[in-house]
C-alpha positions in Angstrom: -1.0 115.7 170.4 -1.6 112.3 172.5 -3.8 109.7 171.3 -7.4 110.0 172.3 -8.9 106.5 172.5 -6.9 104.3 175.0 -5.8 100.9 173.1 -5.2 97.9 175.4 -1.4 97.9 176.2 0.6 94.8 174.8 3.8 94.2 176.7 6.5 92.8 174.8 7.4 89.2 175.5 10.6 87.8 173.7 9.9 84.2 174.9 6.3 84.5 172.9 7.9 86.0 170.0 10.7 83.2 169.9 8.0 80.6 170.1 5.7 82.1 167.4 8.9 82.7 165.2 9.9 79.0 165.5 6.4 77.8 164.8 6.4 80.0 161.6 9.9 78.6 160.4 8.8 75.1 160.9 5.8 75.7 158.7 7.9 76.0 155.7 10.9 74.2 156.8 9.7 71.6 159.4 13.3 70.3 160.4 14.7 73.8 160.9 15.5 75.2 164.4 16.2 79.0 164.9 16.6 81.0 167.9 15.7 84.7 168.5 17.4 86.9 171.1 17.1 90.5 171.8 20.4 92.4 171.4 20.3 96.2 172.5 24.0 96.8 171.3 23.5 95.5 167.6 24.8 98.1 165.1 23.6 98.6 161.5 26.4 97.8 158.9 28.5 96.1 161.4 27.9 92.5 160.8 30.2 89.5 162.2 31.6 87.3 159.4 29.2 84.7 158.4 26.1 86.6 159.4 23.5 88.7 157.4 21.6 91.7 158.1 18.0 92.5 157.7 16.0 95.7 158.7 12.5 96.5 158.5 9.8 98.9 159.7 6.8 98.4 161.5 3.8 100.0 163.4 4.0 100.2 167.1 3.2 102.0 170.2 5.2 103.8 172.7 4.5 104.6 176.3 6.5 107.5 178.2 7.7 106.1 181.7 7.7 109.6 183.1 4.2 111.2 182.2 2.4 108.0 180.9 1.9 109.7 177.5 1.0 107.3 174.7 2.0 107.7 171.0 2.0 105.4 167.8 4.4 105.4 165.0 4.6 103.5 161.4 8.5 103.9 161.4 9.3 101.8 164.1 13.0 100.4 163.1 13.8 96.6 163.6 17.3 95.3 163.1 18.1 91.8 162.7 21.7 89.7 162.3 21.0 86.2 161.1 23.3 83.2 161.0 23.1 79.5 159.9 26.3 77.6 159.7 24.9 74.7 158.0 21.4 73.1 157.3 21.6 70.8 160.2 22.8 73.5 162.8 20.4 75.8 164.6 20.0 79.1 163.1 20.4 82.4 164.9 18.6 85.8 165.1 19.8 88.7 167.0 17.3 91.5 167.1 17.3 95.0 168.2 14.1 97.3 168.4 14.9 100.8 168.2 13.1 103.4 170.6 11.5 106.9 170.6 11.5 109.6 173.2 8.6 111.4 174.6 8.3 114.9 172.8 6.7 116.3 176.0 9.3 115.4 178.4 12.7 116.9 178.9 15.6 114.5 179.4 13.2 111.5 178.7 14.7 108.2 177.7 14.1 106.0 174.6 11.1 103.9 175.2 11.1 100.5 173.8 8.2 99.8 171.3 5.2 97.5 171.9 3.2 95.8 169.1 -0.1 94.3 168.4 -0.7 90.6 167.7 -1.2 91.7 164.1 1.9 93.8 163.9 3.9 91.0 165.6 2.9 88.5 163.2 3.7 90.9 160.1 7.2 91.4 161.6 7.9 87.6 162.3 6.6 86.6 158.8 8.7 89.2 157.1 11.8 87.9 159.0 11.0 84.1 158.1 10.6 84.9 154.5 13.8 86.7 154.4 15.6 83.6 156.2 14.1 81.2 153.6 15.3 83.4 150.8 18.7 84.0 152.0 19.6 80.7 153.7 17.4 78.1 152.0 17.0 79.0 148.3 20.3 80.9 147.6 18.3 84.0 146.9 16.6 82.4 144.0 13.3 82.8 145.6 12.7 86.8 146.4 11.1 87.5 149.8 8.0 89.8 149.4 7.6 92.1 152.2 4.1 92.6 153.8 3.9 96.3 154.1 3.2 98.3 157.1 -0.4 98.7 158.3 -1.3 101.5 160.6 -3.9 100.0 162.8 -5.4 103.4 163.4 -5.5 106.7 161.2 -2.3 108.7 161.7 -1.7 112.4 161.5 1.6 114.4 161.8 5.0 113.9 160.4 7.9 111.5 162.0 9.4 113.1 164.9 13.0 112.4 164.1 14.6 114.5 166.8 13.2 111.9 169.2 13.9 108.7 167.2 16.8 106.7 168.2 17.2 105.3 164.7 17.3 108.6 163.4 19.9 109.7 165.8 22.2 106.9 164.6 21.6 107.5 160.9 19.6 104.5 159.9 16.0 105.7 159.9 14.9 107.1 156.5 16.7 106.6 153.2 14.0 107.7 150.7 12.1 104.4 150.3 9.3 104.4 148.0 5.7 104.5 149.8 4.6 101.1 150.7 1.8 101.0 153.0 -1.9 99.8 153.4 -4.8 101.5 154.6 -5.3 101.6 158.4 -7.9 99.8 160.0 -11.2 101.4 160.7 -11.5 103.3 163.9 -11.6 106.7 165.7 -9.3 109.5 164.6 -6.5 110.0 167.0 -2.9 111.6 166.7 -0.2 109.3 165.8 2.9 109.8 164.0 3.4 108.3 160.5 6.3 107.3 158.4 5.8 107.9 154.5 8.0 104.9 153.7 8.1 101.3 153.4 9.8 98.9 155.8 13.4 99.2 154.9 14.9 95.9 153.8 18.7 95.7 154.0 20.5 92.4 153.2 24.2 92.0 153.3 27.1 89.7 153.9 29.6 90.6 156.3 32.9 90.1 154.3 31.4 91.1 151.0 29.7 94.4 151.6 32.3 97.5 152.7 33.7 99.2 150.2 35.6 101.7 152.4 35.9 101.5 156.3 36.2 103.9 158.8 38.7 103.9 161.8 36.1 102.4 164.0 35.5 99.9 161.5 39.0 98.8 161.2 39.2 98.2 165.0 36.0 96.3 165.0 37.5 93.8 162.6 39.9 92.6 165.0 36.7 91.2 166.9 35.8 89.4 163.5 33.5 92.2 162.5 33.1 94.2 159.5 31.7 97.6 159.6 30.7 99.8 156.7 31.5 103.5 156.6 28.3 105.3 157.2 29.5 108.1 154.9 29.2 105.7 151.9 26.1 104.1 150.3 24.8 100.9 151.7 24.7 97.9 149.8 20.9 96.8 149.5 18.6 94.6 147.7 
């Protein structure tokens, strides 16, 4: 059930991502400055006051650190929290990449995803468009998602048991199908997600209808966490 052809491994480089992200922002807003940082503790629906949340799906690859098995997924979850205090201040993006475990190894850890250049550009372009919509046009110009594009033919279903985002309850929310055809290439086993990138956009102080006890504790630190037993507000 492993992929047959060996594609070149692309090691994730957050500095390269931040550089590309800044360049894309300045193509639209030449004077704008934004930072992009990874945060492995970022929580969905737990947004500090003044921040906004955005989540999308992407195509990425995983490598098991134990057995070196390789697999791909079109349901790699990416969570971002974004903040811009005012137009002249630098904007901030905190990003979390959710992992997957090897289904063949016992007690395997969640491996972090790696992305091709094409997938990286799609992820960052979607992020930039969402930032422009939410911080520079007051929501008047709606961002259009670039759909997930599998880079090889995919077979099989999403391995929800070994998906970190699924274990946290933030992976599948019944989204409509929105996926382009894969690039031409030899058949190989991958895992596929049948839904489009999930887009969630919410303001910290405006979205929680009811809060869990954990959420109430978090408020003491300036965070507002929605109770995950209730529907999330999305656009």
